[in-house]
Biopython code that builds the backbone (N, CA, C, O; Angstrom):
import numpy as np
from Bio.PDB.StructureBuilder import StructureBuilder

atoms = [
    (1, "MET", "N", (8.360, -22.704, 17.483)),
    (1, "MET", "CA", (8.125, -22.019, 18.570)),
    (1, "MET", "C", (7.413, -20.874, 18.181)),
    (1, "MET", "O", (7.672, -20.303, 17.121)),
    (2, "ASN", "N", (6.368, -20.415, 19.101)),
    (2, "ASN", "CA", (5.163, -19.465, 18.518)),
    (2, "ASN", "C", (5.718, -18.150, 19.057)),
    (2, "ASN", "O", (6.253, -18.218, 20.164)),
    (3, "TYR", "N", (5.670, -16.849, 18.389)),
    (3, "TYR", "CA", (5.969, -15.660, 18.606)),
    (3, "TYR", "C", (4.793, -14.580, 18.602)),
    (3, "TYR", "O", (3.910, -14.752, 17.763)),
    (4, "SER", "N", (4.737, -13.942, 19.102)),
    (4, "SER", "CA", (3.854, -12.389, 19.383)),
    (4, "SER", "C", (4.279, -11.035, 18.873)),
    (4, "SER", "O", (4.855, -10.452, 19.792)),
    (5, "TYR", "N", (4.242, -10.492, 18.068)),
    (5, "TYR", "CA", (4.725, -8.961, 17.923)),
    (5, "TYR", "C", (3.693, -8.243, 18.154)),
    (5, "TYR", "O", (2.572, -8.730, 18.008)),
    (6, "LYS", "N", (3.877, -6.900, 18.572)),
    (6, "LYS", "CA", (2.836, -5.649, 18.489)),
    (6, "LYS", "C", (3.795, -4.816, 17.287)),
    (6, "LYS", "O", (4.925, -4.370, 17.488)),
    (7, "PRO", "N", (3.110, -4.749, 16.144)),
    (7, "PRO", "CA", (3.571, -3.730, 15.207)),
    (7, "PRO", "C", (3.415, -2.315, 15.571)),
    (7, "PRO", "O", (2.710, -1.877, 16.480)),
    (8, "LYS", "N", (4.097, -1.700, 14.818)),
    (8, "LYS", "CA", (4.147, 0.090, 14.813)),
    (8, "LYS", "C", (3.791, 0.623, 13.724)),
    (8, "LYS", "O", (4.239, 0.157, 12.676)),
    (9, "GLY", "N", (3.024, 1.578, 13.706)),
    (9, "GLY", "CA", (2.916, 2.501, 12.566)),
    (9, "GLY", "C", (1.972, 1.611, 11.278)),
    (9, "GLY", "O", (1.928, 1.973, 10.103)),
    (10, "VAL", "N", (1.485, 0.769, 11.672)),
    (10, "VAL", "CA", (0.492, 0.190, 10.751)),
    (10, "VAL", "C", (-0.831, -0.330, 11.350)),
    (10, "VAL", "O", (-1.008, -0.407, 12.566)),
    (11, "CYS", "N", (-1.727, -0.673, 10.453)),
    (11, "CYS", "CA", (-3.127, -0.969, 10.982)),
    (11, "CYS", "C", (-2.953, -2.168, 12.137)),
    (11, "CYS", "O", (-3.262, -1.923, 13.304)),
    (12, "PRO", "N", (-2.439, -3.479, 11.743)),
    (12, "PRO", "CA", (-2.680, -4.662, 12.560)),
    (12, "PRO", "C", (-2.082, -4.258, 14.049)),
    (12, "PRO", "O", (-1.088, -3.537, 14.144)),
    (13, "VAL", "N", (-2.751, -4.768, 15.164)),
    (13, "VAL", "CA", (-2.449, -4.458, 16.574)),
    (13, "VAL", "C", (-1.209, -5.715, 16.906)),
    (13, "VAL", "O", (-0.347, -5.632, 17.781)),
    (14, "ASN", "N", (-1.386, -6.731, 16.055)),
    (14, "ASN", "CA", (-0.834, -8.049, 16.484)),
    (14, "ASN", "C", (-0.334, -8.815, 15.673)),
    (14, "ASN", "O", (-1.160, -9.216, 14.852)),
    (15, "ILE", "N", (1.009, -9.328, 15.497)),
    (15, "ILE", "CA", (1.260, -10.533, 14.485)),
    (15, "ILE", "C", (1.887, -11.805, 15.295)),
    (15, "ILE", "O", (2.907, -11.782, 15.984)),
    (16, "GLU", "N", (1.095, -12.838, 15.066)),
    (16, "GLU", "CA", (1.703, -14.143, 15.454)),
    (16, "GLU", "C", (2.462, -15.038, 14.590)),
    (16, "GLU", "O", (2.073, -14.777, 13.451)),
    (17, "PHE", "N", (3.259, -15.869, 14.541)),
    (17, "PHE", "CA", (3.609, -16.820, 13.869)),
    (17, "PHE", "C", (4.418, -17.404, 14.513)),
    (17, "PHE", "O", (4.854, -16.919, 15.557)),
    (18, "ASP", "N", (4.931, -18.936, 13.908)),
    (18, "ASP", "CA", (5.679, -19.733, 14.442)),
    (18, "ASP", "C", (6.879, -20.067, 13.418)),
    (18, "ASP", "O", (6.771, -20.045, 12.192)),
    (19, "ILE", "N", (8.087, -20.391, 14.177)),
    (19, "ILE", "CA", (9.140, -20.715, 13.301)),
    (19, "ILE", "C", (9.734, -22.037, 13.838)),
    (19, "ILE", "O", (10.187, -22.238, 14.965)),
    (20, "GLU", "N", (9.626, -23.028, 12.640)),
    (20, "GLU", "CA", (10.387, -24.371, 13.352)),
    (20, "GLU", "C", (11.215, -24.708, 12.292)),
    (20, "GLU", "O", (10.968, -24.866, 11.097)),
    (21, "ASP", "N", (12.285, -24.794, 12.964)),
    (21, "ASP", "CA", (13.567, -25.336, 12.147)),
    (21, "ASP", "C", (14.099, -24.217, 10.960)),
    (21, "ASP", "O", (14.537, -24.509, 9.848)),
    (22, "GLY", "N", (13.952, -23.048, 11.456)),
    (22, "GLY", "CA", (13.953, -21.733, 10.371)),
    (22, "GLY", "C", (13.187, -21.474, 9.392)),
    (22, "GLY", "O", (13.533, -20.765, 8.446)),
    (23, "ILE", "N", (11.867, -22.111, 9.527)),
    (23, "ILE", "CA", (10.872, -22.113, 8.707)),
    (23, "ILE", "C", (9.563, -21.291, 9.103)),
    (23, "ILE", "O", (9.217, -21.511, 10.264)),
    (24, "ILE", "N", (8.860, -20.510, 8.493)),
    (24, "ILE", "CA", (8.003, -19.835, 8.866)),
    (24, "ILE", "C", (6.607, -20.379, 8.873)),
    (24, "ILE", "O", (6.310, -20.794, 7.752)),
    (25, "HIS", "N", (5.682, -20.514, 9.727)),
    (25, "HIS", "CA", (4.404, -20.957, 9.755)),
    (25, "HIS", "C", (3.372, -20.407, 10.596)),
    (25, "HIS", "O", (3.640, -19.990, 11.723)),
    (26, "ASN", "N", (2.045, -20.377, 10.052)),
    (26, "ASN", "CA", (0.937, -20.031, 10.846)),
    (26, "ASN", "C", (0.729, -18.561, 11.024)),
    (26, "ASN", "O", (0.018, -18.192, 11.959)),
    (27, "VAL", "N", (1.319, -17.615, 10.163)),
    (27, "VAL", "CA", (1.290, -16.151, 10.309)),
    (27, "VAL", "C", (-0.200, -15.715, 10.461)),
    (27, "VAL", "O", (-0.979, -15.992, 9.549)),
    (28, "LYS", "N", (-0.627, -15.058, 11.545)),
    (28, "LYS", "CA", (-2.032, -14.451, 11.575)),
    (28, "LYS", "C", (-1.856, -12.762, 12.498)),
    (28, "LYS", "O", (-1.493, -12.519, 13.649)),
    (29, "TYR", "N", (-2.253, -11.959, 11.491)),
    (29, "TYR", "CA", (-2.199, -10.659, 11.611)),
    (29, "TYR", "C", (-3.898, -10.487, 12.429)),
    (29, "TYR", "O", (-4.928, -11.092, 12.130)),
    (30, "THR", "N", (-3.693, -9.484, 13.479)),
    (30, "THR", "CA", (-4.969, -8.884, 14.212)),
    (30, "THR", "C", (-5.317, -7.708, 13.864)),
    (30, "THR", "O", (-4.794, -6.746, 14.428)),
    (31, "GLY", "N", (-6.264, -7.529, 12.873)),
    (31, "GLY", "CA", (-6.695, -6.059, 12.530)),
    (31, "GLY", "C", (-6.121, -5.932, 11.095)),
    (31, "GLY", "O", (-5.589, -6.909, 10.568)),
    (32, "GLY", "N", (-6.211, -4.848, 10.514)),
    (32, "GLY", "CA", (-5.964, -4.560, 9.179)),
    (32, "GLY", "C", (-6.444, -4.931, 8.047)),
    (32, "GLY", "O", (-7.529, -5.510, 8.103)),
    (33, "CYS", "N", (-5.916, -4.761, 6.908)),
    (33, "CYS", "CA", (-6.690, -5.410, 5.701)),
    (33, "CYS", "C", (-6.903, -6.926, 5.497)),
    (33, "CYS", "O", (-6.090, -7.694, 4.982)),
    (34, "ASN", "N", (-7.986, -7.201, 5.927)),
    (34, "ASN", "CA", (-8.026, -8.728, 6.136)),
    (34, "ASN", "C", (-7.410, -9.506, 4.865)),
    (34, "ASN", "O", (-6.383, -10.170, 4.998)),
    (35, "GLY", "N", (-8.005, -9.409, 3.758)),
    (35, "GLY", "CA", (-7.582, -10.112, 2.536)),
    (35, "GLY", "C", (-6.288, -9.993, 2.216)),
    (35, "GLY", "O", (-5.613, -11.020, 2.143)),
    (36, "ASN", "N", (-5.682, -8.679, 1.957)),
    (36, "ASN", "CA", (-4.214, -8.422, 1.982)),
    (36, "ASN", "C", (-3.375, -9.327, 3.061)),
    (36, "ASN", "O", (-2.391, -9.985, 2.722)),
    (37, "LEU", "N", (-3.728, -9.297, 3.997)),
    (37, "LEU", "CA", (-3.012, -9.877, 5.041)),
    (37, "LEU", "C", (-3.096, -11.453, 4.923)),
    (37, "LEU", "O", (-2.109, -12.154, 5.148)),
    (38, "GLN", "N", (-4.216, -11.929, 4.591)),
    (38, "GLN", "CA", (-4.272, -13.588, 4.749)),
    (38, "GLN", "C", (-3.307, -13.905, 3.545)),
    (38, "GLN", "O", (-2.478, -14.807, 3.669)),
    (39, "ALA", "N", (-3.411, -13.130, 2.310)),
    (39, "ALA", "CA", (-2.541, -13.217, 0.912)),
    (39, "ALA", "C", (-1.091, -13.355, 1.463)),
    (39, "ALA", "O", (-0.373, -14.338, 1.278)),
    (40, "VAL", "N", (-0.721, -12.114, 2.242)),
    (40, "VAL", "CA", (0.847, -12.254, 2.902)),
    (40, "VAL", "C", (1.060, -13.603, 3.579)),
    (40, "VAL", "O", (1.893, -14.415, 3.176)),
    (41, "SER", "N", (0.275, -13.796, 4.616)),
    (41, "SER", "CA", (0.501, -15.181, 5.444)),
    (41, "SER", "C", (0.499, -16.241, 4.677)),
    (41, "SER", "O", (1.334, -17.097, 4.970)),
    (42, "ARG", "N", (-0.467, -16.528, 3.416)),
    (42, "ARG", "CA", (-0.197, -17.582, 2.690)),
    (42, "ARG", "C", (0.938, -17.567, 1.908)),
    (42, "ARG", "O", (1.617, -18.587, 1.785)),
    (43, "LEU", "N", (1.195, -16.627, 1.415)),
    (43, "LEU", "CA", (2.533, -16.416, 0.498)),
    (43, "LEU", "C", (3.910, -16.713, 1.470)),
    (43, "LEU", "O", (4.884, -17.088, 0.817)),
    (44, "VAL", "N", (4.069, -16.621, 2.602)),
    (44, "VAL", "CA", (5.288, -16.555, 3.369)),
    (44, "VAL", "C", (5.250, -18.190, 3.895)),
    (44, "VAL", "O", (6.311, -18.677, 4.284)),
    (45, "GLU", "N", (3.993, -19.032, 3.898)),
    (45, "GLU", "CA", (3.952, -19.944, 4.597)),
    (45, "GLU", "C", (5.020, -20.973, 3.873)),
    (45, "GLU", "O", (5.040, -21.219, 2.666)),
    (46, "GLY", "N", (6.027, -21.599, 5.014)),
    (46, "GLY", "CA", (6.635, -22.585, 4.613)),
    (46, "GLY", "C", (8.025, -22.317, 4.185)),
    (46, "GLY", "O", (8.908, -23.153, 3.992)),
    (47, "LEU", "N", (8.110, -20.775, 4.040)),
    (47, "LEU", "CA", (9.487, -20.211, 3.319)),
    (47, "LEU", "C", (10.330, -20.051, 4.532)),
    (47, "LEU", "O", (9.887, -19.815, 5.656)),
    (48, "PRO", "N", (11.654, -20.208, 4.196)),
    (48, "PRO", "CA", (12.845, -20.063, 5.317)),
    (48, "PRO", "C", (12.567, -18.508, 5.986)),
    (48, "PRO", "O", (12.102, -17.624, 5.266)),
    (49, "ALA", "N", (12.829, -18.302, 7.147)),
    (49, "ALA", "CA", (12.638, -17.156, 7.924)),
    (49, "ALA", "C", (13.426, -16.103, 7.117)),
    (49, "ALA", "O", (12.913, -15.084, 6.654)),
    (50, "GLU", "N", (14.549, -16.402, 7.009)),
    (50, "GLU", "CA", (15.625, -15.440, 6.275)),
    (50, "GLU", "C", (15.171, -14.856, 4.667)),
    (50, "GLU", "O", (15.677, -13.862, 4.144)),
    (51, "ASP", "N", (14.422, -15.465, 4.227)),
    (51, "ASP", "CA", (13.996, -15.367, 2.959)),
    (51, "ASP", "C", (12.886, -14.402, 3.121)),
    (51, "ASP", "O", (12.754, -13.456, 2.344)),
    (52, "VAL", "N", (12.087, -14.618, 4.111)),
    (52, "VAL", "CA", (10.864, -13.608, 4.055)),
    (52, "VAL", "C", (11.266, -12.356, 4.663)),
    (52, "VAL", "O", (10.551, -11.423, 4.298)),
    (53, "VAL", "N", (12.308, -11.998, 5.583)),
    (53, "VAL", "CA", (12.873, -11.001, 5.439)),
    (53, "VAL", "C", (13.428, -10.260, 4.799)),
    (53, "VAL", "O", (13.324, -9.043, 4.951)),
    (54, "SER", "N", (14.297, -10.932, 3.753)),
    (54, "SER", "CA", (14.721, -10.095, 2.820)),
    (54, "SER", "C", (13.879, -9.937, 1.615)),
    (54, "SER", "O", (14.259, -9.315, 0.623)),
    (55, "LYS", "N", (12.717, -10.518, 1.721)),
    (55, "LYS", "CA", (11.708, -10.140, 0.429)),
    (55, "LYS", "C", (10.924, -8.946, 1.224)),
    (55, "LYS", "O", (10.620, -7.969, 0.540)),
    (56, "LEU", "N", (10.598, -8.938, 2.496)),
    (56, "LEU", "CA", (9.673, -8.096, 3.078)),
    (56, "LEU", "C", (10.145, -6.683, 3.645)),
    (56, "LEU", "O", (9.445, -5.673, 3.717)),
    (57, "GLU", "N", (11.353, -6.809, 3.996)),
    (57, "GLU", "CA", (11.969, -5.619, 4.935)),
    (57, "GLU", "C", (12.225, -4.475, 4.080)),
    (57, "GLU", "O", (12.877, -4.492, 3.036)),
    (58, "GLY", "N", (11.682, -3.529, 4.590)),
    (58, "GLY", "CA", (11.648, -1.916, 4.073)),
    (58, "GLY", "C", (10.712, -1.764, 3.128)),
    (58, "GLY", "O", (10.825, -0.816, 2.351)),
    (59, "ILE", "N", (9.888, -2.441, 3.043)),
    (59, "ILE", "CA", (8.466, -2.149, 1.999)),
    (59, "ILE", "C", (7.981, -1.031, 3.049)),
    (59, "ILE", "O", (8.175, -1.073, 4.264)),
    (60, "SER", "N", (7.286, 0.019, 2.307)),
    (60, "SER", "CA", (6.763, 1.022, 3.038)),
    (60, "SER", "C", (5.172, 1.000, 2.517)),
    (60, "SER", "O", (5.013, 0.480, 1.413)),
    (61, "CYS", "N", (4.152, 1.435, 3.094)),
    (61, "CYS", "CA", (2.665, 1.771, 2.861)),
    (61, "CYS", "C", (2.735, 3.272, 2.979)),
    (61, "CYS", "O", (2.908, 3.950, 3.991)),
    (62, "GLY", "N", (2.554, 3.671, 1.645)),
    (62, "GLY", "CA", (2.314, 5.583, 1.448)),
    (62, "GLY", "C", (3.277, 6.025, 2.602)),
    (62, "GLY", "O", (4.303, 5.374, 2.803)),
    (63, "PHE", "N", (2.981, 7.070, 3.329)),
    (63, "PHE", "CA", (3.854, 7.958, 3.759)),
    (63, "PHE", "C", (4.311, 7.277, 5.262)),
    (63, "PHE", "O", (5.072, 7.843, 6.047)),
    (64, "LYS", "N", (3.752, 6.088, 5.465)),
    (64, "LYS", "CA", (3.894, 5.549, 6.964)),
    (64, "LYS", "C", (5.577, 5.081, 7.223)),
    (64, "LYS", "O", (6.067, 4.934, 8.342)),
    (65, "GLY", "N", (6.181, 4.925, 6.153)),
    (65, "GLY", "CA", (7.586, 4.505, 6.252)),
    (65, "GLY", "C", (7.855, 2.934, 6.678)),
    (65, "GLY", "O", (8.957, 2.442, 6.919)),
    (66, "THR", "N", (6.620, 2.290, 6.710)),
    (66, "THR", "CA", (6.901, 1.052, 7.195)),
    (66, "THR", "C", (5.456, 0.392, 6.644)),
    (66, "THR", "O", (4.493, 1.142, 6.489)),
    (67, "SER", "N", (5.359, -0.910, 6.384)),
    (67, "SER", "CA", (4.286, -1.731, 6.162)),
    (67, "SER", "C", (3.949, -2.921, 6.654)),
    (67, "SER", "O", (4.937, -3.399, 7.211)),
    (68, "CYS", "N", (2.878, -3.742, 6.726)),
    (68, "CYS", "CA", (2.469, -4.785, 7.257)),
    (68, "CYS", "C", (3.357, -5.792, 7.088)),
    (68, "CYS", "O", (3.464, -6.735, 7.873)),
    (69, "GLY", "N", (4.024, -5.639, 6.070)),
    (69, "GLY", "CA", (5.437, -6.648, 5.530)),
    (69, "GLY", "C", (6.330, -6.423, 6.206)),
    (69, "GLY", "O", (6.865, -7.331, 6.843)),
    (70, "ASP", "N", (6.805, -5.012, 6.278)),
    (70, "ASP", "CA", (7.882, -4.673, 6.746)),
    (70, "ASP", "C", (8.143, -5.150, 8.575)),
    (70, "ASP", "O", (9.116, -5.564, 9.205)),
    (71, "GLN", "N", (6.738, -4.831, 8.922)),
    (71, "GLN", "CA", (6.614, -5.286, 10.329)),
    (71, "GLN", "C", (6.828, -6.865, 10.653)),
    (71, "GLN", "O", (7.398, -7.258, 11.671)),
    (72, "LEU", "N", (6.285, -7.730, 9.635)),
    (72, "LEU", "CA", (6.584, -8.951, 10.071)),
    (72, "LEU", "C", (8.069, -9.186, 9.828)),
    (72, "LEU", "O", (8.635, -9.907, 10.650)),
    (73, "ALA", "N", (8.773, -8.694, 8.839)),
    (73, "ALA", "CA", (10.414, -8.732, 8.717)),
    (73, "ALA", "C", (10.754, -8.341, 10.096)),
    (73, "ALA", "O", (11.510, -9.187, 10.574)),
    (74, "LYS", "N", (10.482, -7.358, 10.945)),
    (74, "LYS", "CA", (10.690, -6.779, 12.042)),
    (74, "LYS", "C", (10.830, -8.011, 12.939)),
    (74, "LYS", "O", (11.875, -8.512, 13.356)),
    (75, "ALA", "N", (9.404, -8.450, 13.179)),
    (75, "ALA", "CA", (8.880, -9.234, 14.035)),
    (75, "ALA", "C", (9.982, -10.443, 14.129)),
    (75, "ALA", "O", (10.380, -10.906, 15.198)),
    (76, "ILE", "N", (10.487, -10.958, 12.587)),
    (76, "ILE", "CA", (11.031, -12.337, 12.659)),
    (76, "ILE", "C", (12.306, -12.194, 12.946)),
    (76, "ILE", "O", (12.952, -13.065, 13.529)),
    (77, "ASN", "N", (12.858, -10.901, 12.498)),
    (77, "ASN", "CA", (14.429, -10.502, 13.096)),
    (77, "ASN", "C", (14.689, -10.574, 14.590)),
    (77, "ASN", "O", (15.720, -10.877, 15.189)),
    (78, "GLU", "N", (13.218, -10.136, 15.142)),
    (78, "GLU", "CA", (13.487, -10.059, 16.724)),
    (78, "GLU", "C", (13.200, -11.467, 16.985)),
    (78, "GLU", "O", (13.889, -11.873, 17.920)),
    (79, "ALA", "N", (12.523, -12.247, 16.551)),
    (79, "ALA", "CA", (12.160, -13.481, 16.956)),
    (79, "ALA", "C", (13.640, -14.417, 16.759)),
    (79, "ALA", "O", (13.972, -15.290, 17.561)),
    (80, "LEU", "N", (14.446, -14.039, 15.517)),
    (80, "LEU", "CA", (15.842, -14.714, 15.556)),
    (80, "LEU", "C", (16.871, -14.256, 16.231)),
    (80, "LEU", "O", (17.963, -14.821, 16.169)),
    (81, "GLY", "N", (16.609, -12.910, 17.145)),
    (81, "GLY", "CA", (17.546, -12.484, 17.845)),
    (81, "GLY", "C", (18.532, -11.422, 17.341)),
    (81, "GLY", "O", (19.618, -11.153, 17.853)),
    (82, "LYS", "N", (17.811, -10.690, 15.923)),
    (82, "LYS", "CA", (18.870, -9.861, 15.286)),
    (82, "LYS", "C", (18.296, -8.546, 15.640)),
    (82, "LYS", "O", (18.869, -7.511, 15.298)),
]
sb = StructureBuilder()
sb.init_structure("model")
sb.init_model(0)
sb.init_chain("A")
sb.init_seg("    ")
for serial, (resi, resn, name, xyz) in enumerate(atoms, 1):
    if name == "N":
        sb.init_residue(resn, " ", resi, " ")
    sb.init_atom(name, np.array(xyz, "f"), 0.0, 1.0, " ", f" {name:<3s}", serial, name[0])
structure = sb.get_structure()
């Protein structure tokens, strides 16, 4: 199923991804640091959603208190109903 999330406190304006049988696919950020976000997207491709959340949740970017990875974790948790 396809999900869309409006991140807060980071440069990207949208995160889209699929979860199929608990597995993350097709993560796409709109905006932000293109190279770094492509890397994040490729690194999480095919991983269990719960594993992605446990690896990325709580990462901060400078003084922001969140990061693009942390926002992806929040998006996944929301998609999973947590």
